[in-house]
C-alpha positions in Angstrom: 50.6 -19.2 13.2 51.6 -15.6 12.6 51.9 -14.0 9.2 55.6 -14.2 8.9 55.7 -17.9 9.7 52.8 -18.5 7.4 54.7 -16.8 4.6 57.8 -18.8 5.3 55.9 -22.1 5.6 54.4 -21.4 2.1 57.8 -20.9 0.6 59.2 -24.0 2.3 56.4 -26.2 1.2 57.1 -25.5 -2.5 58.5 -28.4 -4.6 62.2 -28.5 -4.1 62.7 -28.9 -7.9 60.8 -25.7 -8.6 63.1 -23.2 -10.3 63.5 -20.0 -8.2 66.4 -18.1 -10.3 68.7 -18.1 -13.1 72.5 -17.6 -12.4 74.7 -15.2 -14.4 75.7 -18.0 -16.8 72.1 -19.0 -17.2 72.3 -22.0 -14.8 68.9 -22.8 -13.1 68.7 -22.8 -9.3 65.8 -24.6 -7.5 64.4 -24.2 -4.1 66.1 -27.3 -2.8 69.5 -25.7 -3.5 68.3 -22.5 -1.8 67.2 -24.3 1.3 70.5 -26.3 1.5 72.5 -23.1 1.4 70.2 -21.5 4.1 70.9 -24.5 6.4 74.7 -24.3 5.6 74.6 -20.6 6.5 72.8 -21.2 9.7 75.6 -23.6 10.7 78.3 -21.3 9.7 76.7 -18.4 11.7 76.8 -20.5 14.9 80.4 -21.3 14.5 81.5 -17.9 13.3 79.8 -15.6 15.9 79.8 -18.1 18.7 77.9 -16.8 21.8 77.0 -13.6 19.9 74.7 -15.5 17.5 71.1 -16.2 18.3 67.7 -14.6 18.4 67.8 -10.8 18.1 71.4 -10.8 16.8 72.2 -8.5 13.9 74.3 -9.3 10.9 75.6 -7.1 8.1 74.8 -8.3 4.6 76.7 -7.1 1.4 76.4 -9.0 -1.8 76.8 -8.7 -5.6 74.9 -12.0 -6.2 71.3 -11.3 -5.3 70.4 -15.0 -4.8 73.2 -15.4 -2.3 71.9 -12.3 -0.6 68.4 -13.8 -0.5 69.7 -17.0 1.1 71.5 -15.0 3.8 68.5 -12.8 4.3 66.2 -15.9 4.8 68.7 -17.7 7.1 68.6 -14.7 9.4 64.8 -14.2 9.3 64.1 -18.0 10.0 66.6 -17.7 13.0 64.8 -14.6 14.3 68.0 -12.5 13.6 68.1 -9.0 12.0 69.7 -8.2 8.6 71.5 -4.8 8.5 71.9 -3.5 4.9 74.7 -1.0 4.6 74.7 2.1 2.4 77.3 0.6 0.1 79.7 -2.2 -0.3 82.8 -0.2 0.5 84.9 -1.3 3.5 84.5 2.1 5.0 80.7 1.7 5.1 81.1 -1.8 6.7 83.5 -0.4 9.3 81.1 2.3 10.4 78.5 -0.3 11.3 80.7 -3.1 12.5 79.9 -2.3 16.2 76.2 -2.9 15.6 76.6 -6.4 14.1 77.9 -9.7 15.5 79.2 -10.5 12.0 79.2 -10.0 8.3 77.9 -12.3 5.5 79.1 -11.4 2.0 80.4 -12.5 -1.4 82.8 -9.6 -1.6 86.4 -9.0 -0.4 85.3 -7.3 2.8 86.6 -7.6 6.4 84.9 -8.0 9.7 86.0 -9.7 13.0 83.4 -12.4 12.2 83.0 -12.7 8.5 81.4 -15.4 6.4 82.3 -15.2 2.7 80.2 -17.1 0.1 80.9 -17.7 -3.6 78.5 -18.7 -6.3 79.7 -22.3 -6.3 78.4 -22.6 -2.7 75.0 -22.5 -4.2 75.3 -23.7 -7.8 77.2 -26.9 -6.8 74.6 -28.1 -4.3 72.9 -31.3 -5.5 69.3 -32.4 -4.9 70.1 -35.2 -2.5 70.0 -33.0 0.6 67.0 -30.8 -0.5 64.3 -32.7 1.4 66.3 -32.8 4.7 67.1 -29.0 4.5 63.4 -28.4 3.9 62.4 -30.4 6.9 65.2 -28.8 9.1 64.0 -25.3 8.3 60.3 -26.1 8.8 61.1 -27.4 12.3 62.9 -24.1 13.1 59.9 -22.1 12.5 58.3 -23.5 15.6 61.1 -21.8 17.6 60.3 -18.3 16.4 58.8 -15.5 18.5 56.5 -12.6 17.9 56.1 -11.6 14.2 56.6 -7.9 15.2 60.2 -8.7 16.0 61.0 -9.8 12.5 62.6 -6.7 11.0 65.7 -5.4 9.1 67.5 -2.1 9.2 68.3 -0.3 5.9 71.0 2.4 5.9 70.5 5.2 3.4 72.8 8.0 2.5 70.3 10.8 3.0 70.7 14.1 1.4 73.7 15.0 3.6 75.6 11.9 2.8 75.6 10.6 6.5 74.2 7.1 6.9 70.7 7.1 8.3 69.2 3.9 9.9 65.6 2.9 9.0 64.0 0.0 10.7 61.5 -1.9 8.5 59.3 -4.6 9.9 59.2 -7.5 7.5 55.4 -7.5 8.0 55.1 -4.1 6.3 57.2 -5.3 3.4 55.0 -8.3 2.9 51.9 -6.0 3.0 53.4 -4.1 0.3 54.2 -7.2 -1.7 50.5 -8.1 -1.4 49.5 -4.7 -2.8 52.0 -4.9 -5.7 50.6 -8.4 -6.7 47.0 -7.1 -6.4 47.9 -4.2 -8.7 50.1 -5.9 -11.3 50.1 -9.7 -10.7 47.9 -10.4 -13.7 50.0 -8.1 -15.9 53.2 -9.9 -14.9 51.8 -13.5 -15.1 54.7 -16.0 -15.0 57.4 -13.5 -16.3 61.0 -13.7 -15.4 62.3 -10.8 -13.3 65.6 -9.2 -14.4 67.0 -6.0 -12.8 69.6 -3.3 -12.8 69.2 -2.5 -9.2 70.5 -4.3 -6.1 68.3 -6.2 -3.7 70.3 -4.4 -0.9 68.0 -1.4 -1.1 64.2 -1.2 -0.4 63.1 -0.9 -4.1 65.3 -3.8 -5.3 64.5 -5.9 -2.2 60.7 -5.6 -2.9 60.6 -5.7 -6.7 63.4 -8.1 -7.7 63.4 -10.4 -4.6 60.5 -10.5 -2.2 57.7 -9.9 -4.7 58.9 -12.6 -7.2 59.8 -14.9 -4.4 56.2 -14.6 -2.8 54.5 -14.9 -6.2 56.6 -17.8 -7.3 58.2 -16.0 -10.3 61.8 -16.8 -11.5 64.3 -14.1 -10.8 67.8 -13.3 -12.1 70.6 -13.5 -9.6 72.8 -10.9 -11.1 72.3 -7.2 -11.9 72.7 -5.5 -15.3 75.0 -2.6 -15.0 75.0 -1.2 -18.5 72.3 0.0 -21.0 73.5 -2.5 -23.7 73.0 -5.4 -21.2 69.5 -4.2 -20.6 68.7 -4.0 -24.3 70.2 -7.4 -25.0 68.0 -9.1 -22.3 64.8 -7.6 -23.7 62.0 -10.2 -24.2 58.2 -10.2 -23.7 58.5 -12.9 -21.1 60.8 -10.7 -18.9 60.1 -7.8 -16.6 62.7 -5.1 -16.0 63.3 -3.5 -12.7 65.5 -0.5 -13.3 66.7 2.8 -11.9 66.1 6.2 -13.6 69.9 6.6 -13.8 70.1 3.6 -16.1 67.0 4.3 -18.1 68.2 7.9 -18.7 71.4 6.4 -20.4 69.5 4.4 -23.0 70.5 5.2 -26.6 68.2 4.9 -29.5 71.1 3.4 -31.6 71.0 0.4 -29.2 67.4 -0.5 -29.8 67.1 -4.2 -30.9 63.4 -4.2 -31.7 62.7 -6.5 -28.8 60.3 -5.5 -26.0 60.0 -6.1 -22.3 56.7 -7.3 -20.9 56.9 -4.5 -18.3 59.4 -2.0 -17.1 59.5 -0.6 -13.6 61.5 2.5 -12.5 61.9 3.9 -9.0 64.5 5.4 -6.7 64.5 9.0 -8.1 62.8 11.2 -10.7 62.6 10.1 -14.4 62.2 12.9 -17.0 59.5 12.7 -19.6 62.3 12.6 -22.2 63.9 9.5 -20.6 60.4 7.8 -20.3 59.8 8.4 -24.0 63.2 7.1 -24.9 62.6 4.0 -22.9 59.4 3.5 -24.9 61.4 3.7 -28.1 64.3 1.6 -27.1 62.6 -1.1 -24.9 59.2 -0.8 -26.5 57.6 -0.1 -23.1 57.2 3.2 -21.2 58.2 2.4 -17.6 55.7 2.3 -14.7 57.2 4.7 -12.3 56.9 4.1 -8.6 57.1 6.9 -6.1 58.0 6.5 -2.5 60.9 6.4 0.0 62.8 4.0 2.1 60.8 5.2 5.2 57.3 5.0 3.6 57.7 2.2 1.0 55.7 2.7 -2.2 53.2 5.6 -2.2 52.0 5.9 -5.8 52.6 5.1 -9.4 52.3 6.5 -12.9 53.1 6.0 -16.6 54.2 9.4 -18.0 52.3 10.5 -21.2 53.0 14.2 -20.7 54.6 16.5 -18.1 51.5 16.7 -15.9 50.8 12.9 -15.8 49.5 12.5 -12.2 50.6 10.0 -9.6 48.0 7.4 -8.4 48.1 6.2 -4.8 48.4 2.5 -4.2 45.4 0.8 -2.5 45.1 1.5 1.2 47.1 4.8 0.9 45.4 8.2 1.4 47.0 11.4 0.4 46.4 15.0 1.6 48.5 18.2 1.9 50.0 20.2 4.7 51.7 23.4 3.8 51.9 22.2 0.2 53.7 19.0 1.3 52.4 15.5 0.8 50.9 14.0 3.8 50.1 10.2 3.7 48.5 7.5 5.7 49.7 4.0 4.7 49.6 0.3 5.8 53.4 0.3 5.3 54.1 2.7 8.2 53.6 2.1 11.9 50.4 3.6 13.5 52.6 5.8 15.7 54.2 7.5 12.7 50.8 8.3 11.0 50.2 10.6 9.2 53.6 10.8 7.6 54.7 14.1 6.1 57.0 13.9 3.1 59.4 16.5 1.8 57.6 16.5 -1.6 55.6 19.5 -2.8 52.4 18.3 -4.6 49.1 19.5 -6.1 46.1 17.3 -5.5 44.2 16.8 -8.6 41.6 14.1 -7.7 40.8 11.3 -5.3 44.1 9.6 -4.6 45.9 11.5 -7.3 48.6 14.3 -7.2 51.1 16.0 -9.4 54.5 16.3 -8.0 55.9 19.9 -7.8 59.4 19.2 -6.6 60.9 18.8 -3.1 60.6 21.3 -0.3 64.4 20.9 0.3 65.1 21.9 -3.4 64.1 25.5 -2.5 67.1 27.4 -1.1 67.7 31.0 0.1 70.6 32.9 -1.4 71.2 36.7 -1.1 67.8 36.9 0.7 66.0 35.4 -2.3 64.1 32.1 -2.4 65.4 30.1 -5.4 64.2 26.8 -6.7 67.0 24.5 -7.8 64.5 22.4 -9.8 63.6 25.5 -11.9 67.3 26.2 -12.6 67.7 22.5 -13.7 64.7 22.8 -16.0 66.1 25.8 -17.7 69.5 24.3 -18.0 68.2 21.1 -19.5 66.1 23.0 -22.0 69.3 24.3 -23.6 70.4 22.5 -26.8 73.9 22.0 -25.3 72.7 20.2 -22.1 71.3 16.6 -21.9 71.1 16.4 -18.0 71.8 18.7 -15.2 71.9 18.9 -11.4 72.4 22.0 -9.3 73.2 22.4 -5.6 74.0 25.2 -3.3 76.9 25.2 -0.7 79.5 27.5 0.6 82.6 28.2 -1.5 85.3 30.7 -0.4 83.0 31.8 2.5 80.0 32.7 0.3 76.9 30.7 -0.7 77.0 29.7 -4.3 74.9 27.7 -6.7 76.9 25.3 -8.8 75.9 22.9 -11.7 77.0 19.5 -12.8 75.9 18.8 -16.4 76.0 16.2 -19.1 76.5 17.7 -22.5 74.7 16.8 -25.7 76.7 16.2 -28.9 76.5 19.9 -29.8 77.5 20.9 -26.3 80.5 18.6 -26.3 81.5 19.9 -29.7 81.4 23.4 -28.3 83.4 22.4 -25.3 86.1 21.0 -27.6 86.2 23.9 -30.0 85.7 26.9 -27.6 87.0 25.5 -24.3 85.5 25.3 -20.8 85.6 29.1 -20.0 83.7 30.2 -23.1 81.2 27.4 -22.8 80.5 28.3 -19.1 80.1 32.0 -20.1 77.7 31.1 -22.9 75.5 28.9 -20.7 75.4 31.6 -18.0 74.3 34.1 -20.7 71.6 31.8 -21.9 70.1 31.5 -18.4 69.8 35.2 -17.9 66.6 35.1 -20.0 64.8 33.0 -17.3 66.9 32.9 -14.1 67.6 35.7 -11.6 71.3 36.8 -11.7 71.9 35.6 -8.1 70.5 32.1 -9.0 72.7 31.5 -12.1 75.3 28.8 -11.4 78.8 30.4 -11.0 80.6 27.2 -11.5 80.1 24.2 -13.8 81.4 20.7 -14.0 81.1 18.7 -17.3 80.7 15.0 -16.7 80.0 12.0 -19.0 77.1 11.1 -16.6 75.5 12.4 -13.4 77.0 10.9 -10.2 74.1 8.8 -9.1 74.9 6.3 -6.3 73.7 2.7 -6.0 70.3 3.9 -4.9 69.8 6.0 -7.9 70.3 9.2 -5.9 72.7 12.2 -6.2 74.3 12.9 -2.8 75.3 16.5 -2.0 78.6 15.4 -0.6 79.5 13.9 -3.9 78.8 17.1 -5.6 80.9 19.0 -3.1 83.9 16.8 -3.8 83.8 17.8 -7.5 84.5 21.5 -6.4 86.8 20.7 -3.5 89.9 22.2 -5.0 88.3 25.6 -5.6 
């Protein structure tokens, strides 16, 4: 029996009355209900896609409810079909990929020539009477599966340019990563319940909020928390929070309830030391940050104590440097792609440890000078008027310019209201002259209530460009 079928068999042999998840209203869902929905989905797929369905067929998945997503994901894997995970749940993102899929499975108001739409009641209303039969049907289907190396999914990411990028991920590599995560933190998590602010539609969420708890037998939450106050309200020692840096950066000391999470994870983008400290104050736990990418999977982890806290590589991963950039060998990457060079600038500080020095693509050339956008962000965020900042360079009025999008502090907001945008912009530019070359000082600013992170916790250059489109 191959490793994928062994994994599926272990899941299918669990007691059908064992709880797998809690719904948004707190209702418990057991494995029996999950397997019944998987069988129902397999039947619907055959009817909906007709001759297009079957082994090696690809289906788009787009969900708000993460347990419904998991049911659709497992239905495809058991049938030997491929899940396609779009960049977002917007109709435009679905339309761009519609030609690559025989159909769409969703719980959202999306259109496709062959669409299956689920609602929460499809799962929560299922009774236990059909659980054993569904379990038996799915176990028999495993005997019809082929090579484990054909079990894969495709994740589409925005990339820095905003254009969708397809990344094929063998399921075997994801399960290897789950094994490493359990080896690293399984005893710390114990039988904790997993709650999250990130979607299972992206690699970080798929691993940490779905595949890892599913494999370990932990209870997971089916819905995502979108706001800091929801995260604070859910805090309890028996819960583990899987969050994004974007959400953790928005925590407010005034929201602190005194309750602590057992563990907090953060991944998907950089988390500032200030945000890490604030998380420790509000949620009573400094987050375990995970560094990696959709292509490589997890690479390293850390808990920030100061600005030089090193990253520690996961078991089985080796790290070296090439031209200052991180070069890794990993069991989560195919042999043909090893070693994998990342776009991250690092300093090696010990065996399997490194300090992150920014990304190579954050260094730009303007007026014949090399400029670090990260340095500009650092100097901006050090000003009393600025809480967060993001800079970018692009062409405006036929010339290259550096622009800044910032979130103001209370004092910065007061200055904006009293002095106006023009005077505040001039003041910020004057303050930067102490540390930044004149050519690198942002010429244009946008003041926003929060930085424009996407669902993956990243800021896309195209979204920044749109903020300056009319200039």
